[in-house]
C-alpha positions as CSV (number, residue, x, y, z in Angstrom):
1,M,0.0,0.0,0.0
2,F,2.9,2.3,0.8
3,R,4.4,1.6,-2.6
4,V,1.2,2.5,-4.3
5,L,1.1,5.8,-2.5
6,V,4.7,6.6,-3.5
7,L,4.0,5.7,-7.1
8,N,1.0,8.1,-7.0
9,V,2.9,10.9,-5.3
10,L,6.0,10.9,-7.5
11,P,4.3,11.6,-10.8
12,M,2.2,14.3,-9.2
13,A,5.3,16.0,-7.8
14,E,7.0,15.8,-11.2
15,V,3.9,17.4,-12.8
16,L,3.9,20.2,-10.2
17,Y,7.6,20.8,-10.8
18,L,7.1,21.0,-14.6
19,L,4.2,23.4,-14.1
20,R,6.3,25.6,-11.9
21,I,9.0,25.8,-14.5
22,L,6.5,26.6,-17.3
23,H,4.9,29.4,-15.2
24,S,8.2,31.0,-14.4
């Protein structure tokens, strides 16, 4: 269950990071 949570969080963090780069 913890692994599933990590797999869900990592892509989200990556997307937020990319969005932050695009906005700046």
